[in-house]
C-alpha positions, 0 to 999 in steps of 0.5 A: 873144194869139198870143205867149203862145199860143206861150209857154205851151201846148206846140205840135205844130209850129213853126208853127202858123197862129195864128189869134187866133178870138174866136168860131165859128158854123155854117159860120164860124170868126171871127178877134179882128179879126172877120175871117169864116173858111168852114171847110173843114174842121171840126175836123178833121173833129170839129167835123160840126154846124158851131160852135154847133150850138142841139140840141147846146149846147142838150143841153149846157146840159141837162146842166150843170143837172143834174149833171155827172161824179158817177162813173168811167165803168161804175157808175152807170147815166147817162140820156145814156150809156145812150139814146146808147148804146143809139140808136147799137147800134140802128143797128148790125149785132146782132153790134155791141151794147155799147160803151164810151165813152171820151174819144178817140179813140186811147183807143178804139185802145187800148180796141181793142186790147187787147179783140182781145189779151182776146179771142183769147189772140192778141199779133200786132197787124197794120195797114196802112202809112200807117195813123193811129190815134192818138198814145199808145204804143199806138196809134201802134204801129200806126202805118203810118209810121215817121218819127213814129215811130221816134224813141219807140221801143222800143213795143207789141212784136208788130205787123207790116204790110200796104200797104192795097188789096193782097191778097197782104199778107193771108196774113201775117194767120195763126194767131198774130193776134190783130188786124188794125186798118184806117181804112174809109178810109185819112185819112193816107193821103190818103183812100185807099177800098178797092179790089176788096171788099178790107175783105171780104177781109181780114176773111174771113180773119180767118174762116180764122185765128180773128183779129179785124177792128178797123174805126177810123170814126173820121173817116169815121164819123157820116154823113160818108161816105155811109152811118152809118159808113164800113164800110157802104160795102164789105160788110163787118160788124167784129168791133170799131168805134172811132168817135171825132171827129165823133161829139159836134159837137165835144166831145173823145170816143170809144169803142170798139164789139164783141159783148157776149161778147166786151166782157163780157169787160173786167169780169173776169180780170182785174176793171177789164181797162178802165178810164176815170175821164171815159169815157161823161161825161154833159155829153159823153154828152149831146152826143153823142145830140144829134149823131146825133138829129140826123144821122140825123132829117136824114138827113145822110149821104144829103147829104153825097154830093149834097155829093160831087158838087157839089165836083167839079162845081167843082173842075176846075183844072189844079191838081188832078190827082183828087179823093178820098174819098167824101161829104165826107171829100174830098183835093183832088190837086194835083202837089207839095206847095209846090203844096199850101201855097201853095193853103191859105194863100192861102185862109186868107188869103180867108178859107178854111180849108183844111187838110192831111192828115198824110203824104200832102203833095199833099192838100188836105183837104175835110171841111167840116161835113156842115150846110155849106149848097151856097151855102156848098160855091160860097162855098169852092169859088171863093175855092180856083179864085182861089187857085189862079189865082194860084198857077199864075199865080206860076209 
């Protein structure tokens, strides 16, 4: 299977891990040799309730038995999408009261960028250095990492960049700015949290000049950082929120959220200002609804903070300089990318799945399912420490 995988599927890197997957249940993935791997990555924060969660699986089955795709987005009222959007809005600030469902996080970013230009009539977009918001052309235009996008230029024009947490840079937000897009916690940059009310200061500056603030919750959202959404930790309410990854328990999905007076502009002048065939797909929406209900009812957001504390207590080692992040969006930082690589590969050999961050080579990604147990956290951390001891002894 690995040979066919490499031959017939386009690759994203020269050396993919290439695990041949048999099945996955709970916090574990099994390969075709029936080797068991504890999953500390959760499909890069997407499998928020672990693998094969019974509530999500049953919701998918039940919806498949009723109907699947019946019409492009925005024409028919379909219960799973309507119920999902209603429940989510009930748990958001009042100004975030209308949702556009799409198929992925990067599509959500594209929609949000179009929206702020439509609302303001301006063209300038501002993002952050080392930001990541997806890989389609608009999302790549606001990616703050030139090495990854240089070969694809020209991208969309009139995009400028600031440094996350640098208040002096906020002067770059002017009356020419349509919107600024920021992650509530910078992901690819190394799980960098906002400091000194930075997000609130960005919002204040936007209000002064009539720009809109987009917060990217694709990775922090849906309980991973102690709140339903990361921005709730930082005393700010954005104008637009983009969502994806963990919102459907591992199914492909995305969305952007704003006030109805702004979202309604996409329906006229011109009509069909934003369209998608499969956005709001009833099967995906059913999975999203089941995931949100489970996250809310079990209070997984609050549980993530207790689990973070356990990770921090256990992951003490000379090779770990610090643990960055919040809740179950954590990165163990080493002093050298080579150490990080060795630890990740050794842990995989020992039956623990870890991963990298996009731009920060020293980071070891720890983003397990929100459902992970204390016993599983202890099991995985013991493997990390064992691997680090081996790396240290090899030096």
